[in-house]
All heavy atoms as an XYZ file, in Angstrom:
869
protein
N      22.730     13.213    -16.818
C      21.847     12.049    -16.402
C      22.143     10.856    -17.333
O      22.180      9.796    -17.036
C      20.358     12.559    -16.376
C      19.484     11.417    -15.939
S      19.703     11.126    -14.255
C      18.168     10.402    -13.923
N      22.325     11.278    -18.696
C      22.519     10.128    -19.638
C      23.823      9.385    -19.280
O      23.920      8.189    -19.470
C      22.556     10.700    -21.089
N      24.888     10.135    -18.880
C      26.184      9.530    -18.520
C      26.058      8.546    -17.339
O      26.601      7.418    -17.284
C      27.182     10.527    -18.265
O      26.913     11.288    -17.145
N      25.102      8.951    -16.415
C      24.907      8.051    -15.276
C      24.159      6.701    -15.779
O      24.523      5.680    -15.292
C      23.972      8.566    -14.241
C      23.663      7.814    -13.125
C      24.520      7.491    -12.132
C      22.389      7.323    -12.917
C      24.308      6.614    -11.069
C      22.009      6.419    -11.910
C      22.946      6.158    -10.937
N      23.233      6.828    -16.688
C      22.557      5.683    -17.211
C      23.517      4.703    -18.072
O      23.452      3.505    -17.915
C      21.457      6.083    -18.123
C      20.250      6.484    -17.344
O      20.084      6.354    -16.135
N      19.339      7.333    -17.938
N      24.424      5.375    -18.745
C      25.469      4.540    -19.453
C      26.396      3.902    -18.479
O      26.635      2.689    -18.703
C      26.201      5.478    -20.580
C      27.392      4.821    -21.058
C      25.219      6.010    -21.560
N      26.741      4.606    -17.552
C      27.697      4.103    -16.507
C      27.034      2.902    -15.781
O      27.586      1.830    -15.657
C      28.095      5.153    -15.566
C      28.922      4.679    -14.392
C      30.182      4.303    -14.638
C      28.455      4.578    -13.102
C      31.145      3.831    -13.609
C      29.234      3.998    -12.107
C      30.559      3.663    -12.284
O      31.396      3.271    -11.349
N      25.827      3.054    -15.384
C      24.974      1.980    -14.751
C      24.901      0.778    -15.597
O      25.048     -0.338    -15.085
C      23.670      2.490    -14.286
O      23.772      3.631    -13.377
N      24.588      1.029    -16.841
C      24.446     -0.139    -17.671
C      25.762     -0.861    -17.937
O      25.775     -2.061    -17.870
C      23.988      0.409    -19.177
O      22.760      1.188    -18.967
C      23.771     -0.722    -20.085
N      26.854     -0.095    -18.053
C      28.153     -0.822    -18.083
C      28.546     -1.598    -16.880
O      29.042     -2.695    -16.999
C      29.241      0.290    -18.443
C      29.250      0.813    -19.789
C      30.350      2.033    -19.943
C      29.460     -0.163    -20.881
N      28.181     -0.958    -15.734
C      28.457     -1.750    -14.520
C      27.676     -3.108    -14.448
O      28.143     -4.213    -14.115
C      28.207     -0.857    -13.183
C      28.253     -1.750    -11.972
C      29.159      0.240    -13.209
N      26.351     -2.988    -14.737
C      25.507     -4.104    -14.721
C      25.980     -5.159    -15.767
O      26.197     -6.355    -15.494
C      24.076     -3.756    -15.018
C      23.182     -5.071    -15.252
C      23.497     -3.036    -13.848
N      26.415     -4.759    -16.988
C      26.913     -5.562    -18.016
C      28.157     -6.269    -17.618
O      28.354     -7.441    -17.730
C      27.160     -4.780    -19.314
C      27.655     -5.585    -20.498
C      26.507     -6.674    -20.932
C      27.961     -4.643    -21.703
N      29.083     -5.535    -16.978
C      30.353     -6.041    -16.435
C      30.049     -7.240    -15.412
O      30.697     -8.191    -15.437
C      31.230     -4.908    -15.957
C      32.562     -5.511    -15.274
C      33.509     -5.827    -16.070
C      32.668     -5.573    -13.928
C      34.689     -6.288    -15.525
C      33.849     -5.968    -13.269
C      34.925     -6.353    -14.099
N      29.263     -6.796    -14.472
C      28.923     -7.710    -13.421
C      28.304     -9.094    -13.893
O      28.628    -10.183    -13.468
C      28.085     -7.112    -12.259
C      28.730     -6.077    -11.445
C      27.733     -5.417    -10.511
C      29.939     -6.584    -10.750
N      27.404     -8.946    -14.897
C      26.722    -10.047    -15.419
C      27.638    -10.938    -16.155
O      27.657    -12.113    -16.150
C      25.607     -9.575    -16.330
O      24.662     -8.727    -15.586
C      24.783    -10.728    -16.846
N      28.422    -10.318    -17.057
C      29.496    -10.979    -17.844
C      30.404    -11.800    -16.957
O      30.809    -12.913    -17.063
C      30.205    -10.140    -18.852
S      29.157     -9.567    -20.218
N      30.839    -11.072    -15.843
C      31.767    -11.691    -14.996
C      31.158    -12.924    -14.257
O      31.795    -13.959    -14.136
N      29.955    -12.797    -13.877
C      29.247    -13.954    -13.192
C      29.110    -15.154    -14.174
O      29.304    -16.294    -13.856
C      27.933    -13.524    -12.616
N      28.760    -14.780    -15.415
C      28.686    -15.741    -16.471
C      29.915    -16.527    -16.751
O      29.981    -17.723    -17.031
C      27.970    -15.290    -17.734
N      31.029    -15.738    -16.819
C      32.314    -16.216    -17.044
C      32.726    -17.092    -15.914
O      33.271    -18.310    -16.199
C      33.344    -15.262    -17.279
C      33.201    -14.476    -18.614
S      34.233    -13.013    -18.918
C      35.834    -13.536    -18.528
N      32.484    -16.865    -14.737
C      32.819    -17.536    -13.536
C      32.095    -18.894    -13.620
O      32.670    -19.980    -13.399
C      32.537    -16.797    -12.262
N      30.789    -18.929    -13.904
C      30.057    -20.084    -14.084
C      30.527    -20.995    -15.102
O      30.726    -22.252    -14.867
C      28.493    -19.670    -14.353
O      28.086    -18.891    -13.206
C      27.693    -20.955    -14.455
N      30.864    -20.368    -16.313
C      31.371    -21.206    -17.464
C      32.669    -21.808    -16.954
O      33.023    -22.988    -17.302
C      31.383    -20.412    -18.629
C      30.106    -20.178    -19.299
C      30.248    -19.347    -20.580
C      28.875    -19.021    -21.200
N      29.051    -18.257    -22.397
N      33.515    -21.055    -16.298
C      34.811    -21.577    -15.895
C      34.645    -22.732    -14.917
O      35.308    -23.757    -15.058
C      35.630    -20.503    -15.242
C      36.991    -20.872    -14.733
C      37.777    -19.765    -14.055
O      37.764    -18.643    -14.619
O      38.336    -20.002    -12.974
N      33.776    -22.503    -13.964
C      33.518    -23.613    -12.993
C      33.023    -24.922    -13.716
O      33.424    -26.013    -13.421
C      32.510    -23.206    -11.869
C      32.992    -22.405    -10.782
O      34.297    -22.412    -10.573
N      32.171    -21.754    -10.061
N      32.035    -24.695    -14.629
C      31.562    -25.863    -15.400
C      32.544    -26.562    -16.135
O      32.540    -27.751    -16.141
C      30.418    -25.447    -16.240
C      29.132    -25.017    -15.445
O      28.987    -25.415    -14.295
O      28.263    -24.402    -16.038
N      33.457    -25.784    -16.712
C      34.524    -26.367    -17.588
C      35.469    -27.220    -16.748
O      35.847    -28.299    -17.017
C      35.257    -25.354    -18.423
C      36.225    -25.865    -19.358
C      35.383    -26.802    -20.435
O      34.406    -26.394    -21.116
N      35.859    -27.967    -20.745
N      35.771    -26.670    -15.517
C      36.768    -27.379    -14.651
C      36.032    -28.686    -14.101
O      36.684    -29.716    -14.013
C      37.231    -26.412    -13.443
C      38.153    -25.310    -14.052
C      37.879    -27.163    -12.415
C      38.379    -24.287    -13.088
N      34.809    -28.506    -13.735
C      34.040    -29.732    -13.339
C      34.045    -30.707    -14.394
O      34.239    -31.987    -14.058
C      32.633    -29.267    -12.850
C      32.749    -28.401    -11.542
C      31.676    -30.417    -12.615
C      31.462    -27.724    -11.153
N      33.814    -30.347    -15.591
C      33.675    -31.254    -16.710
C      35.127    -31.891    -17.008
O      35.215    -33.143    -17.159
C      33.236    -30.624    -18.028
C      32.960    -31.507    -19.157
C      32.534    -30.859    -20.397
C      32.489    -31.673    -21.590
N      32.144    -30.894    -22.783
N      36.136    -31.105    -17.052
C      37.423    -31.568    -17.399
C      37.919    -32.553    -16.368
O      38.692    -33.471    -16.676
C      38.460    -30.437    -17.445
C      38.240    -29.514    -18.730
O      37.398    -29.984    -19.565
O      38.778    -28.478    -18.796
N      37.587    -32.345    -15.059
C      38.107    -33.298    -13.984
C      37.075    -34.300    -13.690
O      37.264    -35.115    -12.739
C      38.394    -32.473    -12.743
C      39.492    -31.543    -12.977
O      40.659    -32.068    -12.907
N      39.278    -30.260    -13.061
N      35.919    -34.574    -14.519
C      34.920    -35.591    -14.195
C      34.476    -35.547    -12.747
O      34.202    -36.563    -12.144
C      35.453    -36.990    -14.544
C      35.778    -37.163    -15.920
O      35.055    -36.719    -16.901
N      36.989    -37.689    -16.312
N      34.317    -34.251    -12.275
C      33.928    -34.190    -10.786
C      32.616    -34.848    -10.485
O      32.471    -35.279     -9.337
C      33.825    -32.640    -10.437
S      35.558    -31.860    -10.684
N      31.641    -34.847    -11.402
C      30.229    -35.227    -11.018
C      30.169    -36.771    -10.926
O      29.150    -37.311    -10.522
C      29.297    -34.646    -12.003
C      29.139    -33.174    -11.853
C      28.230    -32.580    -12.910
O      28.299    -32.902    -14.020
O      27.438    -31.711    -12.463
N      31.208    -37.502    -11.362
C      31.135    -38.880    -11.349
C      32.144    -39.577    -10.409
O      32.134    -40.842    -10.300
C      31.545    -39.535    -12.842
O      32.909    -39.141    -13.122
C      30.659    -38.916    -13.937
N      32.686    -38.789     -9.524
C      33.628    -39.332     -8.653
C      33.119    -39.794     -7.217
O      33.898    -40.426     -6.456
C      34.784    -38.258     -8.375
C      35.646    -38.229     -9.643
C      36.767    -37.277     -9.326
C      37.792    -37.107    -10.530
N      38.895    -36.277    -10.139
N      31.911    -39.460     -7.007
C      31.229    -39.735     -5.726
C      29.934    -40.496     -5.912
O      29.256    -40.085     -6.806
C      30.967    -38.498     -4.725
C      32.277    -37.928     -4.239
S      31.995    -36.389     -3.328
C      31.081    -37.078     -1.901
N      29.631    -41.333     -4.926
C      28.341    -42.093     -5.013
C      27.263    -41.097     -4.398
O      27.574    -40.209     -3.671
N      25.996    -41.316     -4.771
C      24.991    -40.504     -4.423
C      24.787    -40.437     -2.947
O      24.649    -39.335     -2.371
C      23.561    -40.940     -5.128
C      22.360    -40.074     -4.815
C      22.641    -38.475     -5.244
C      21.128    -40.541     -5.408
N      24.855    -41.545     -2.128
C      24.752    -41.430     -0.630
C      25.743    -40.471     -0.125
O      25.415    -39.697      0.797
C      24.834    -42.869     -0.175
C      24.457    -43.656     -1.331
C      24.978    -42.975     -2.546
N      27.004    -40.470     -0.620
C      27.987    -39.683      0.027
C      27.839    -38.119     -0.549
O      28.082    -37.230      0.237
C      29.372    -40.162     -0.363
S      29.814    -41.643      0.687
N      27.461    -37.990     -1.805
C      27.042    -36.657     -2.173
C      26.033    -35.971     -1.312
O      26.187    -34.829     -0.884
C      26.644    -36.684     -3.702
C      25.973    -35.348     -4.080
C      27.542    -37.052     -4.636
N      25.040    -36.796     -0.887
C      24.043    -36.328     -0.047
C      24.494    -35.978      1.410
O      24.114    -34.978      1.994
C      22.798    -37.216     -0.034
C      22.008    -37.418     -1.286
C      20.943    -38.501     -1.150
C      21.359    -36.108     -1.739
N      25.287    -36.887      1.825
C      26.041    -36.566      3.225
C      26.751    -35.364      3.190
O      26.733    -34.469      4.106
C      26.864    -37.818      3.681
C      26.228    -38.656      4.558
C      27.163    -39.673      5.171
O      28.263    -39.368      5.581
O      26.839    -40.868      5.224
N      27.699    -35.151      2.062
C      28.519    -34.021      1.979
C      27.698    -32.773      1.891
O      27.934    -31.727      2.525
C      29.473    -34.185      0.822
N      26.683    -32.776      1.094
C      25.730    -31.729      0.901
C      25.148    -31.248      2.189
O      25.197    -30.155      2.580
C      24.727    -31.917     -0.146
C      23.764    -30.849     -0.402
C      24.045    -29.909     -1.350
C      22.561    -30.589      0.341
C      23.220    -28.843     -1.681
C      21.796    -29.600      0.147
C      22.048    -28.687     -0.808
N      24.623    -32.166      3.019
C      24.041    -31.900      4.264
C      24.993    -31.371      5.226
O      24.702    -30.399      6.034
C      23.340    -33.221      4.770
O      22.427    -33.741      3.895
C      22.641    -32.985      6.066
N      26.220    -31.929      5.223
C      27.289    -31.368      6.119
C      27.650    -29.851      5.705
O      27.972    -29.121      6.751
C      28.503    -32.306      5.886
O      29.609    -31.731      6.622
N      27.569    -29.644      4.522
C      28.040    -28.280      4.174
C      26.912    -27.275      4.100
O      26.937    -26.191      4.491
C      28.713    -28.242      2.684
C      30.032    -29.049      2.873
C      29.013    -26.735      2.226
C      30.550    -29.437      1.506
N      25.691    -27.533      3.430
C      24.721    -26.706      3.181
C      23.579    -26.736      4.281
O      22.745    -25.842      4.316
C      24.060    -26.824      1.846
C      24.955    -26.495      0.736
C      25.847    -27.445      0.224
C      24.877    -25.205      0.250
C      26.658    -27.110     -0.896
C      25.821    -24.920     -0.757
C      26.683    -25.773     -1.406
N      23.546    -27.707      5.138
C      22.612    -27.840      6.236
C      23.313    -28.056      7.476
O      24.473    -27.723      7.696
C      21.576    -28.962      5.794
C      20.738    -28.533      4.554
C      19.880    -29.641      4.193
O      19.647    -30.706      4.915
O      19.309    -29.654      3.029
N      22.646    -28.805      8.439
C      23.344    -29.217      9.632
C      23.405    -30.730      9.593
O      22.341    -31.405      9.600
C      22.484    -28.821     10.784
O      22.517    -27.326     10.727
C      23.178    -29.094     12.100
N      24.559    -31.285      9.486
C      24.767    -32.642      9.496
C      26.220    -33.055      9.572
O      27.048    -32.246      9.574
N      26.367    -34.343      9.786
C      27.826    -34.888      9.797
C      28.041    -35.784      8.497
O      27.156    -36.137      7.856
C      27.978    -35.806     11.097
O      27.052    -36.697     11.023
C      27.685    -34.853     12.289
N      29.308    -35.988      8.482
C      29.727    -36.822      7.333
C      30.578    -38.032      7.757
O      31.426    -37.901      8.726
C      30.481    -35.991      6.265
C      30.879    -36.798      5.046
C      31.841    -35.343      6.833
C      31.260    -35.916      3.842
N      30.279    -39.208      7.306
C      30.858    -40.384      7.819
C      32.389    -40.534      7.306
O      32.729    -39.877      6.424
C      30.143    -41.600      7.337
O      30.197    -41.699      5.956
N      33.032    -41.348      7.911
C      34.427    -41.498      7.410
C      34.497    -42.079      5.990
O      35.374    -41.780      5.222
C      35.234    -42.434      8.374
O      34.674    -43.693      8.572
N      33.502    -43.027      5.777
C      33.383    -43.622      4.357
C      33.322    -42.392      3.378
O      34.015    -42.453      2.314
C      32.288    -44.513      4.284
C      32.056    -45.050      2.828
C      30.738    -45.783      2.691
C      30.416    -46.327      1.277
N      30.289    -45.305      0.390
N      32.360    -41.528      3.647
C      32.114    -40.448      2.600
C      33.139    -39.484      2.756
O      33.466    -38.857      1.695
C      30.691    -39.753      2.987
S      29.298    -40.934      2.527
N      33.880    -39.280      3.811
C      35.099    -38.454      3.878
C      36.107    -38.918      2.969
O      36.787    -38.225      2.276
C      35.615    -38.370      5.252
S      35.053    -36.985      6.306
N      36.183    -40.259      2.800
C      37.154    -40.918      1.826
C      36.836    -40.451      0.446
O      37.589    -40.136     -0.445
N      35.552    -40.495      0.149
C      35.069    -40.139     -1.195
C      35.231    -38.630     -1.497
O      35.627    -38.235     -2.615
C      33.639    -40.526     -1.369
C      33.473    -41.980     -1.582
C      32.114    -42.409     -2.149
O      31.339    -41.657     -2.946
O      31.509    -43.531     -1.779
N      35.091    -37.817     -0.448
C      35.289    -36.388     -0.638
C      36.748    -36.075     -0.973
O      37.143    -35.314     -1.855
C      34.854    -35.563      0.695
C      35.392    -34.104      0.710
C      33.340    -35.601      0.759
N      37.697    -36.761     -0.125
C      39.064    -36.560     -0.365
C      39.561    -37.129     -1.693
O      40.259    -36.554     -2.485
C      39.896    -37.195      0.812
C      41.380    -37.204      0.519
C      39.677    -36.367      2.013
N      38.981    -38.327     -2.089
C      39.190    -38.884     -3.455
C      38.675    -37.960     -4.418
O      39.220    -37.977     -5.700
N      37.673    -37.122     -4.252
C      37.125    -36.300     -5.229
C      38.162    -35.239     -5.525
O      38.343    -34.790     -6.764
C      35.874    -35.529     -4.661
C      35.136    -34.473     -5.434
C      34.584    -35.027     -6.688
C      34.187    -33.855     -4.620
N      38.860    -34.840     -4.555
C      40.065    -33.852     -4.739
C      39.542    -32.361     -4.352
O      38.303    -32.043     -4.398
N      40.394    -31.572     -3.957
C      40.103    -30.308     -3.492
C      39.516    -29.415     -4.547
O      38.558    -28.517     -4.319
C      41.317    -29.514     -2.876
C      40.962    -28.293     -2.070
C      42.073    -27.780     -1.250
C      41.501    -26.632     -0.370
N      42.451    -26.211      0.526
N      39.991    -29.384     -5.750
C      39.538    -28.552     -6.849
C      38.093    -28.953     -7.108
O      37.165    -28.059     -7.231
C      40.444    -28.726     -8.137
C      39.801    -28.152     -9.340
C      41.892    -28.143     -7.760
N      37.772    -30.179     -7.323
C      36.356    -30.638     -7.539
C      35.463    -30.205     -6.363
O      34.413    -29.693     -6.685
C      36.347    -32.070     -7.872
S      36.873    -32.554     -9.469
N      35.888    -30.477     -5.290
C      35.073    -30.052     -4.026
C      34.771    -28.695     -4.046
O      33.614    -28.234     -3.880
C      36.008    -30.493     -2.786
C      35.307    -30.042     -1.554
N      34.130    -30.700     -0.931
C      35.540    -29.135     -0.677
C      33.817    -30.048      0.148
N      34.705    -29.143      0.307
N      35.826    -27.853     -4.210
C      35.621    -26.428     -4.249
C      34.696    -25.866     -5.384
O      33.777    -25.054     -5.194
C      36.986    -25.645     -4.265
O      36.812    -24.350     -4.496
N      34.873    -26.411     -6.570
C      34.179    -25.902     -7.740
C      32.636    -26.421     -7.594
O      31.725    -25.643     -8.114
C      34.735    -26.402     -9.001
C      36.129    -25.864     -9.241
C      36.073    -24.371     -9.389
C      37.408    -23.737     -9.520
N      37.462    -22.230     -9.595
N      32.452    -27.506     -7.088
C      31.014    -28.012     -6.957
C      30.381    -27.158     -5.884
O      29.106    -26.901     -6.155
C      31.029    -29.539     -6.576
C      31.504    -30.542     -7.772
C      31.624    -31.913     -7.306
C      30.312    -30.510     -8.851
N      30.914    -26.874     -4.786
C      30.330    -26.015     -3.870
C      30.103    -24.614     -4.541
O      29.010    -24.111     -4.347
C      31.212    -25.845     -2.601
C      30.708    -24.780     -1.651
C      31.302    -27.155     -1.840
N      30.987    -24.096     -5.210
C      30.775    -22.797     -5.813
C      29.716    -22.786     -6.808
O      28.869    -21.930     -6.859
C      32.095    -22.183     -6.416
C      33.057    -21.740     -5.375
C      34.310    -21.290     -5.928
C      35.262    -20.942     -4.862
N      36.586    -20.444     -5.342
N      29.585    -23.845     -7.671
C      28.538    -24.031     -8.542
C      27.114    -24.047     -7.969
O      26.239    -23.414     -8.346
C      28.729    -25.187     -9.532
C      27.716    -25.169    -10.674
C      27.947    -26.121    -11.615
N      27.485    -27.571    -11.024
C      27.731    -28.720    -11.672
N      28.128    -28.715    -12.888
N      27.363    -29.878    -11.053
N      27.130    -24.813     -6.799
C      25.830    -24.958     -6.003
C      25.398    -23.561     -5.565
O      24.221    -23.111     -5.647
C      25.994    -25.926     -4.959
O      26.389    -27.139     -5.480
C      24.748    -26.087     -4.212
N      26.375    -22.763     -5.144
C      26.048    -21.455     -4.603
C      25.593    -20.437     -5.738
O      24.850    -19.526     -5.434
C      27.202    -20.770     -3.846
C      27.528    -21.357     -2.512
C      28.913    -20.839     -1.959
C      26.369    -20.994     -1.570
N      25.974    -20.826     -6.895
C      25.565    -19.921     -8.120
C      24.107    -20.279     -8.504
O      23.514    -19.497     -9.217
C      26.438    -20.197     -9.254
C      27.877    -19.643     -9.093
C      28.850    -20.055    -10.170
O      28.476    -20.956    -10.945
O      29.985    -19.615    -10.113
N      23.538    -21.443     -8.036
C      22.179    -21.720     -8.329
C      21.261    -20.840     -7.558
O      21.333    -20.663     -6.377
C      21.925    -23.223     -7.925
C      20.593    -23.814     -8.379
O      19.586    -23.088     -8.248
N      20.619    -25.036     -8.651
N      20.290    -20.262     -8.266
C      19.260    -19.372     -7.680
C      18.537    -20.069     -6.480
O      18.150    -19.243     -5.562
C      18.278    -18.991     -8.793
C      19.089    -19.321    -10.056
C      20.041    -20.400     -9.794
N      18.333    -21.291     -6.548
C      17.743    -21.880     -5.373
C      18.420    -21.817     -4.003
O      17.823    -21.856     -2.932
C      17.556    -23.531     -5.583
C      16.715    -23.888     -6.733
C      16.826    -25.399     -7.009
C      15.213    -23.551     -6.407
N      19.725    -21.546     -4.066
C      20.515    -21.428     -2.982
C      21.112    -19.991     -2.724
O      22.030    -19.792     -1.891
C      21.739    -22.308     -2.975
C      21.334    -23.832     -3.110
C      21.371    -24.434     -4.438
C      20.747    -24.578     -2.095
C      21.028    -25.730     -4.572
C      20.281    -25.844     -2.209
C      20.485    -26.470     -3.505
N      20.455    -19.042     -3.332
C      20.954    -17.668     -3.285
C      20.824    -16.975     -1.873
O      21.563    -16.116     -1.570
C      20.154    -16.706     -4.223
C      18.769    -16.545     -3.799
C      17.948    -15.705     -4.875
C      16.557    -15.517     -4.440
N      15.706    -14.711     -5.218
N      20.051    -17.503     -0.988
C      19.833    -16.948      0.351
C      20.645    -17.638      1.379
O      20.420    -17.380      2.570
C      18.314    -17.005      0.685
C      17.454    -16.109     -0.174
O      18.003    -15.082     -0.699
O      16.315    -16.522     -0.436
N      21.560    -18.525      1.026
C      22.214    -19.317      2.103
C      23.425    -18.541      2.754
O      23.916    -19.135      3.707
C      22.708    -20.561      1.378
C      21.682    -21.741      1.062
C      22.366    -22.969      0.538
C      20.932    -22.057      2.447
N      23.809    -17.514      2.246
C      24.945    -16.900      2.914
C      26.303    -17.558      2.394
O      26.849    -18.418      3.031
N      26.787    -17.136      1.217
C      28.013    -17.765      0.735
C      29.255    -17.821      1.615
O      29.941    -18.794      1.636
C      28.298    -16.995     -0.614
C      27.401    -15.767     -0.572
C      26.342    -16.028      0.427
N      29.443    -16.878      2.461
C      30.561    -16.765      3.240
C      30.538    -17.913      4.292
O      31.528    -18.766      4.495
C      30.739    -15.443      3.985
O      30.766    -14.433      3.029
C      31.971    -15.433      4.840
N      29.468    -18.143      4.834
C      29.186    -19.281      5.794
C      29.377    -20.601      5.127
O      29.963    -21.562      5.690
C      27.744    -19.122      6.466
C      27.545    -20.167      7.609
C      26.220    -19.957      8.175
N      25.067    -20.059      7.354
C      24.606    -21.341      7.108
N      25.084    -22.425      7.705
N      23.457    -21.396      6.295
N      28.717    -20.720      4.000
C      28.851    -22.075      3.229
C      30.269    -22.337      2.778
O      30.679    -23.497      3.013
C      27.906    -21.989      2.003
C      26.365    -21.876      2.438
C      28.134    -23.239      1.131
C      25.832    -22.895      3.288
N      30.915    -21.393      2.354
C      32.291    -21.608      1.984
C      33.175    -22.007      3.202
O      34.003    -22.868      3.150
C      32.956    -20.456      1.182
C      32.220    -20.329     -0.194
C      34.570    -20.512      1.017
C      32.628    -19.111     -1.043
N      32.924    -21.380      4.225
C      33.596    -21.664      5.519
C      33.399    -23.124      5.995
O      34.211    -23.980      6.308
C      33.202    -20.703      6.652
N      32.030    -23.579      5.816
C      31.685    -24.887      6.204
C      32.317    -25.920      5.238
O      32.634    -27.056      5.587
C      30.108    -24.988      6.263
C      29.513    -24.475      7.514
C      28.054    -24.578      7.467
C      27.635    -25.981      7.814
N      26.184    -26.202      7.929
N      32.347    -25.504      3.994
C      32.921    -26.343      2.997
C      34.453    -26.570      3.283
O      34.840    -27.726      3.179
C      32.847    -25.553      1.601
O      33.715    -26.301      0.591
N      35.211    -25.590      3.522
C      36.611    -25.692      3.981
C      36.772    -26.549      5.187
O      37.646    -27.429      5.334
C      37.221    -24.269      4.001
C      37.300    -23.573      2.830
C      38.601    -24.405      4.751
C      37.582    -22.102      2.908
N      35.875    -26.199      6.202
C      35.949    -27.067      7.414
C      35.574    -28.566      7.182
O      36.364    -29.412      7.726
C      34.797    -26.546      8.437
C      34.829    -27.345      9.641
C      33.688    -26.781     10.698
O      32.897    -26.088     10.215
N      33.770    -27.259     11.931
N      34.674    -28.844      6.324
C      34.384    -30.210      6.010
C      35.569    -30.811      5.232
O      35.942    -32.025      5.611
C      33.072    -30.264      5.039
O      32.028    -29.859      5.844
C      32.821    -31.770      4.570
N      36.253    -30.136      4.263
C      37.405    -30.665      3.587
C      38.499    -30.940      4.577
O      39.096    -31.951      4.555
C      37.804    -29.701      2.452
C      39.133    -30.064      1.917
C      40.284    -29.537      2.271
C      39.292    -31.093      0.905
N      41.339    -30.255      1.545
C      40.733    -31.123      0.668
C      38.395    -31.826      0.259
C      41.308    -32.045     -0.229
C      38.950    -32.782     -0.755
C      40.367    -32.858     -0.919
N      38.793    -29.978      5.401
C      39.990    -30.132      6.447
C      39.644    -31.362      7.418
O      40.512    -32.110      7.747
C      40.213    -28.875      7.134
C      40.726    -27.794      6.318
O      41.411    -28.126      5.245
N      40.554    -26.506      6.694
N      38.400    -31.401      7.808
C      38.001    -32.528      8.783
C      38.253    -33.849      8.042
O      38.695    -34.876      8.612
C      36.630    -32.385      9.308
C      36.493    -31.230     10.242
O      37.460    -30.640     10.747
N      35.264    -30.878     10.562
N      37.706    -33.932      6.836
C      37.778    -35.239      6.161
C      39.280    -35.600      5.833
O      39.694    -36.650      5.905
C      37.022    -35.177      4.778
S      35.187    -35.182      5.065
N      40.089    -34.503      5.450
C      41.462    -34.766      5.111
C      42.118    -35.275      6.412
O      42.993    -36.216      6.312
C      42.105    -33.505      4.612
C      43.361    -33.598      3.938
C      43.480    -34.572      2.713
C      43.899    -32.283      3.460
N      41.888    -34.709      7.563
C      42.537    -35.104      8.806
C      42.115    -36.479      9.201
O      42.926    -37.163      9.653
C      42.147    -34.048      9.950
N      40.981    -36.804      8.945
C      40.361    -38.236      9.170
C      40.938    -39.218      8.366
O      41.384    -40.263      8.850
C      38.865    -38.177      9.024
C      38.139    -39.508      9.433
C      38.220    -39.853     10.924
C      36.651    -39.382      9.001
N      41.129    -38.900      7.088
C      41.663    -39.818      6.290
C      43.202    -40.035      6.369
O      43.727    -41.065      6.259
C      41.338    -39.434      4.690
C      39.880    -39.444      4.491
C      42.045    -40.332      3.667
C      39.188    -40.703      4.782
N      43.855    -38.898      6.716
C      45.320    -38.932      6.842
C      45.757    -39.448      8.188
O      46.950    -39.848      8.451
C      45.926    -37.492      6.681
C      45.923    -37.070      5.234
O      45.772    -37.945      4.373
O      46.143    -35.921      5.065
N      44.910    -39.535      9.167
C      45.225    -40.072     10.471
C      45.321    -41.493     10.566
O      44.583    -42.232      9.837
C      44.237    -39.580     11.539
O      43.031    -40.116     11.369
N      46.363    -42.061     11.123
C      46.505    -43.535     11.136
C      45.291    -44.160     12.056
O      44.858    -43.686     12.982
C      47.879    -43.686     11.903
C      48.136    -42.519     12.590
C      47.410    -41.409     11.919
N      44.786    -45.258     11.527
C      43.761    -45.930     12.122
C      44.297    -46.673     13.422
O      45.405    -47.215     13.431
C      43.114    -47.011     11.288
O      44.003    -47.901     10.756
N      43.527    -46.706     14.473
C      44.003    -47.293     15.683
C      44.059    -48.768     15.491
O      43.454    -49.494     14.824
C      42.895    -46.949     16.734
C      41.701    -46.529     16.035
C      42.252    -46.128     14.684
N      45.122    -49.339     16.241
C      45.339    -50.830     16.080
C      44.317    -51.421     16.917
O      43.816    -51.038     18.012
C      46.648    -51.195     16.657
O      47.717    -50.532     15.959
N      43.842    -52.751     16.441
C      42.809    -53.506     17.123
C      43.484    -54.452     18.052
O      44.496    -54.980     17.973
C      41.988    -54.238     16.029
């Protein structure tokens, strides 16, 4: 019985440390790339609504998302999912919506604009 308790404690410790390390790694990448300063608040809210709720993102804000860069986009979404306030959102669905938003914005920004 004692070995089970030691094993359980080690598993919990490993999982906790792994989550803390992932959070610190995300935070460091976000800080190193100045991710939090690359988008204006209106576009941050549009992107958030598009990914975490039901909403659309304008072409202007798509430009800011693409300007943010894929690494920043991904790390900011992952950090948001680590927040206890968003623990019930279903990370698989959110990550899928995040990738979809990124791909849609990239396609919109890369497509040639129609001639007037």
